[in-house]
C-alpha positions in Angstrom: 1.5 21.8 -39.2 2.8 18.9 -37.0 0.5 17.2 -34.7 1.2 17.2 -31.0 0.2 14.5 -28.7 -0.2 14.8 -24.9 2.2 12.4 -23.3 0.7 9.3 -21.8 0.7 9.3 -18.0 3.4 7.1 -16.6 2.5 3.8 -15.1 2.4 3.8 -11.4 2.2 0.1 -10.8 4.5 -2.9 -11.2 3.8 -6.6 -11.8 6.7 -8.5 -10.3 7.4 -11.8 -12.1 7.1 -15.0 -10.0 5.4 -13.1 -7.2 1.9 -13.9 -6.0 -0.4 -13.2 -3.1 0.4 -15.4 -0.1 -1.4 -18.8 -0.3 -1.8 -18.7 3.5 -3.9 -15.6 3.5 -7.5 -15.7 2.2 -7.7 -14.1 -1.3 -10.6 -11.9 0.0 -8.0 -9.9 2.0 -6.3 -8.8 -1.3 -8.6 -6.2 -2.8 -7.6 -3.0 -4.6 -6.2 -0.4 -2.2 -4.8 -2.9 0.4 -1.3 -2.1 1.6 1.1 -4.9 1.0 4.5 -6.1 2.0 6.8 -8.2 -0.1 8.1 -11.2 1.9 9.6 -14.6 1.4 7.5 -17.7 2.4 8.8 -21.2 1.9 11.4 -19.9 -0.5 8.9 -17.9 -2.7 8.3 -14.2 -2.9 4.7 -13.4 -1.9 2.6 -10.4 -1.0 1.0 -10.1 2.5 -1.3 -7.4 3.9 1.0 -5.0 5.7 0.4 -2.9 8.9 2.6 -0.8 11.1 3.2 -3.6 13.7 6.5 -5.5 13.2 4.5 -8.8 13.0 2.5 -7.3 10.1 5.7 -6.9 8.0 6.1 -3.1 8.5 9.8 -3.4 7.5 8.8 -4.9 4.1 6.1 -2.4 3.0 6.0 -2.2 -0.8 2.9 -0.4 -2.0 -0.9 -0.9 -2.7 -2.8 -3.5 -4.6 -3.8 -1.8 -7.9 -6.1 -4.4 -9.5 -8.0 -7.5 -8.8 -6.0 -10.6 -8.1 -5.7 -12.9 -11.1 -6.6 -16.6 -10.9 -2.8 -17.4 -10.7 -2.5 -15.1 -7.7 -0.6 -12.4 -9.6 -1.5 -8.8 -9.0 -0.1 -5.4 -9.9 1.1 -3.1 -7.1 1.2 0.7 -7.0 4.7 1.6 -6.0 5.5 4.9 -7.6 5.9 8.2 -5.7 3.4 10.7 -6.7 0.7 8.1 -7.6 -2.9 8.8 -6.4 -4.0 5.9 -4.3 -7.5 5.0 -3.1 -6.6 2.9 -0.1 -8.5 0.7 2.3 -9.1 3.0 5.3 -9.2 1.8 8.9 -12.8 1.5 10.0 -13.7 3.2 6.7 -12.9 6.6 8.4 -12.2 9.5 6.0 -8.7 10.9 5.5 -8.1 14.5 6.5 -7.5 16.6 3.4 -4.0 18.1 3.5 -2.9 15.9 6.4 -0.5 13.0 6.6 -1.7 9.4 5.9 -0.1 6.6 7.9 0.1 2.8 7.7 -2.5 1.5 10.2 -2.2 -1.0 13.0 -4.8 -3.0 11.1 -2.8 -4.9 8.4 -3.6 -3.7 4.8 -5.2 -0.4 5.9 -4.2 3.2 6.3 -5.3 5.9 8.8 -5.2 9.6 9.3 -4.2 9.1 12.9 -0.5 8.6 13.7 -0.2 5.1 15.4 1.1 5.1 18.9 1.1 1.4 19.7 4.1 -0.4 21.1 6.3 -2.3 18.6 5.1 -0.2 15.6 7.0 1.5 12.8 5.3 4.8 12.0 5.3 5.0 8.3 4.0 8.2 6.8 2.7 7.3 3.4 1.8 10.6 1.9 -0.8 13.4 2.0 -4.6 13.2 1.7 -6.1 14.8 -1.4 -9.7 13.9 -0.4 -11.4 11.9 2.3 -10.8 8.8 0.1 -7.5 9.4 -1.8 -3.9 10.4 -1.1 -0.7 11.2 -2.9 1.7 8.3 -2.3 5.0 9.9 -1.1 6.6 7.8 1.6 9.7 9.3 3.1 9.5 9.3 6.9 9.5 6.4 9.3 10.1 6.1 13.0 10.2 3.2 15.5 8.2 3.0 18.6 10.0 0.6 21.0 
């Protein structure tokens, strides 16, 4: 009788070559669960904490830090739709199970409350599975002038 093996779950993260956390941002701001953008600084691709305000790189949102930052500044980023993410939450407030999760006005964080600040890009990131996790499924975005 042949043996059957359960398929390995797919990886949900990526480690981009030659891309590190921004040297202009304290490393302590790059912990697992922080929302990040991929931007160019001084000719190099770097990650920066990302929020819904345009000045917080809302247009360059990439995903969430998946692991601790290495000594070289490299870090894996969760980018795959359908991944279960444990994000850094604004003011450590719980997510609302079954409700939408949004990029927060606080760079690097998410919120259960749809942002209404001027100069924001509303970015729905997915749906909460528990007070601390959500399914990453970003499709909808809207500008607030």
